[in-house]
C-alpha positions in Angstrom: -59.7 -69.8 -17.6 -56.4 -68.0 -17.2 -53.8 -69.5 -14.8 -50.9 -67.3 -13.6 -48.1 -68.5 -11.3 -46.3 -65.9 -9.2 -43.6 -66.0 -6.5 -45.1 -65.9 -2.9 -42.9 -62.9 -2.0 -45.2 -60.1 -1.0 -48.2 -62.4 -1.1 -48.4 -63.8 2.5 -52.3 -63.3 2.7 -52.8 -65.4 -0.4 -50.4 -68.0 1.0 -52.5 -68.1 4.1 -55.7 -68.5 2.0 -54.3 -71.7 0.5 -52.1 -73.3 3.3 -52.9 -71.4 6.5 -54.9 -72.8 9.4 -58.2 -70.9 9.7 -59.5 -72.3 12.9 -58.3 -70.3 15.9 -55.9 -72.4 18.0 -55.8 -75.0 15.2 -52.6 -76.9 14.4 -51.3 -77.4 10.9 -48.3 -77.8 8.7 -48.1 -74.3 7.4 -45.7 -75.8 4.9 -43.2 -76.3 7.7 -42.8 -80.2 7.7 -39.8 -80.1 5.5 -38.5 -76.6 6.4 -38.3 -77.1 10.2 -40.9 -79.0 12.0 -39.4 -78.0 15.3 -41.0 -74.5 14.9 -44.0 -74.6 17.4 -47.5 -74.4 15.8 -48.1 -70.9 17.3 -44.9 -69.5 15.6 -45.4 -71.0 12.2 -47.6 -68.2 10.7 -44.9 -65.6 11.6 -42.1 -67.8 10.2 -43.9 -68.1 6.9 -44.8 -64.3 7.0 -41.1 -63.6 7.2 -40.3 -66.1 4.5 -42.9 -64.4 2.2 -41.2 -61.1 2.9 -37.8 -62.0 1.6 -36.3 -63.1 -1.7 -36.5 -65.8 -3.0 -39.5 -66.6 -0.9 -40.8 -70.0 0.1 -42.6 -71.0 -3.1 -45.1 -70.0 -5.8 -48.8 -69.4 -5.9 -51.2 -70.1 -8.7 -54.1 -67.8 -9.6 -57.1 -68.7 -11.7 -58.7 -65.7 -13.3 -57.0 -63.6 -10.5 -58.2 -65.8 -7.6 -55.6 -67.6 -5.6 -55.9 -71.3 -6.3 -52.8 -73.2 -5.3 -49.4 -73.4 -3.7 -46.1 -75.1 -4.5 -43.2 -75.1 -2.0 -39.9 -74.7 -3.8 -36.6 -73.5 -2.4 -33.0 -74.7 -2.3 -32.7 -78.2 -0.8 -30.3 -76.7 1.8 -33.1 -74.7 3.3 -35.2 -77.7 4.1 -33.9 -79.2 7.4 -35.9 -82.4 6.9 -34.4 -83.1 3.5 -30.9 -82.3 4.6 -31.2 -84.9 7.3 -33.3 -87.4 5.4 -32.5 -91.1 5.6 -35.0 -92.0 2.9 -34.4 -89.4 0.2 -30.8 -89.5 -1.1 -28.7 -86.7 -2.5 -28.1 -87.2 -6.2 -24.9 -85.1 -6.4 -23.2 -82.2 -4.7 -25.3 -79.4 -6.3 -27.8 -77.6 -4.1 -30.9 -78.6 -6.2 -34.0 -76.6 -5.7 -36.6 -78.9 -4.2 -40.3 -79.0 -4.9 -41.7 -80.6 -1.8 -45.5 -80.0 -1.8 -48.5 -78.9 -3.6 -51.8 -77.6 -2.3 -54.7 -76.9 -4.7 -57.9 -75.4 -3.2 -60.9 -77.8 -3.7 -62.7 -75.5 -6.2 -59.7 -75.6 -8.6 -58.8 -79.2 -8.6 -58.8 -81.2 -11.8 -58.1 -78.1 -13.9 -54.3 -78.5 -14.5 -53.3 -76.2 -11.7 -50.6 -78.6 -10.4 -49.0 -78.7 -13.8 -48.9 -74.9 -13.9 -47.5 -74.7 -10.4 -44.7 -77.1 -11.3 -43.8 -75.2 -14.4 -43.9 -72.0 -12.3 -41.7 -73.5 -9.6 -39.1 -74.4 -12.2 -39.2 -70.9 -13.7 -38.9 -69.4 -10.3 -35.9 -71.6 -9.3 -34.2 -70.7 -12.7 -34.8 -67.1 -12.1 -32.8 -67.4 -8.9 -29.9 -69.2 -10.4 -30.9 -72.9 -9.9 -29.0 -75.4 -12.0 -31.3 -78.2 -11.3 -34.8 -78.7 -9.8 -35.9 -81.9 -8.2 -39.0 -83.4 -6.6 -39.8 -86.5 -4.6 -43.2 -87.7 -6.0 -45.0 -91.0 -5.5 -45.1 -93.6 -8.3 -48.5 -94.9 -9.3 -49.9 -97.2 -12.0 -51.0 -95.6 -15.2 -54.7 -95.9 -14.5 -54.4 -95.2 -10.7 -55.3 -91.9 -9.0 -53.8 -90.7 -5.8 -55.7 -89.3 -2.9 -55.3 -85.7 -1.8 -53.5 -86.5 1.5 -50.7 -88.6 0.0 -50.7 -86.7 -3.3 -49.3 -83.5 -1.8 -45.9 -84.6 -3.2 -47.2 -85.0 -6.7 -46.9 -88.0 -8.9 -44.0 -89.2 -11.2 -46.4 -88.7 -14.2 -46.9 -85.0 -13.2 -43.1 -84.5 -13.1 -42.5 -86.5 -16.3 -45.0 -84.3 -18.1 -43.0 -81.3 -17.0 -39.7 -82.7 -18.4 -38.3 -84.3 -15.3 -36.6 -87.7 -15.4 -36.1 -90.2 -12.6 -32.6 -89.6 -11.0 -32.7 -92.0 -8.1 -34.8 -94.4 -6.1 -35.7 -93.7 -2.5 -36.8 -95.7 0.5 -39.4 -93.0 1.2 -43.1 -93.5 0.9 -46.2 -91.3 0.9 -49.5 -92.8 1.6 -47.9 -96.3 1.3 -46.7 -95.5 -2.2 -43.0 -95.5 -3.1 -41.3 -92.1 -3.9 -38.6 -91.4 -6.4 -36.2 -88.4 -7.0 -37.2 -86.7 -10.2 -34.9 -84.0 -11.7 -34.9 -81.4 -14.4 -31.8 -79.5 -15.5 -32.4 -75.7 -15.9 -30.3 -72.8 -17.0 -30.2 -70.1 -14.3 
């Protein structure tokens, strides 16, 4: 099994395959909850089409043996309206960290290490675009605990630790009732 992680720029159709709403008239996140949730549902697809058409793009996609398998949203924190106004996720310092805010792995590709590869690819993508630091806001769970797909979209602190991140701050945020932390990794741009 070969996993490759690529920027979403120029890959809108693959982004839609992983994140897009397939049901006509259906509502969905379209990975807009952190970017700007004020964008109406019927305009989200075009918003993300535009994001996928411009550098640095809205994130990265994972491919398993050439088939799109997963998504990770990563961009400068300053581009995420919800993070800039957050009362629960603090700023660690004045740098514009690149933020990893969500993961989506298609069901057929779960439990194969795709999230690990997505996180490494997100860090590489951020570094290639001059990031000094990358951060995420995962949930903390017990060593023997698993997290459900719904609240696990933010990742776990174990996932981030395995990728060389360290806890930088506590938060008052929660996902699925679990506490979240700020995890950071310094990178050289």
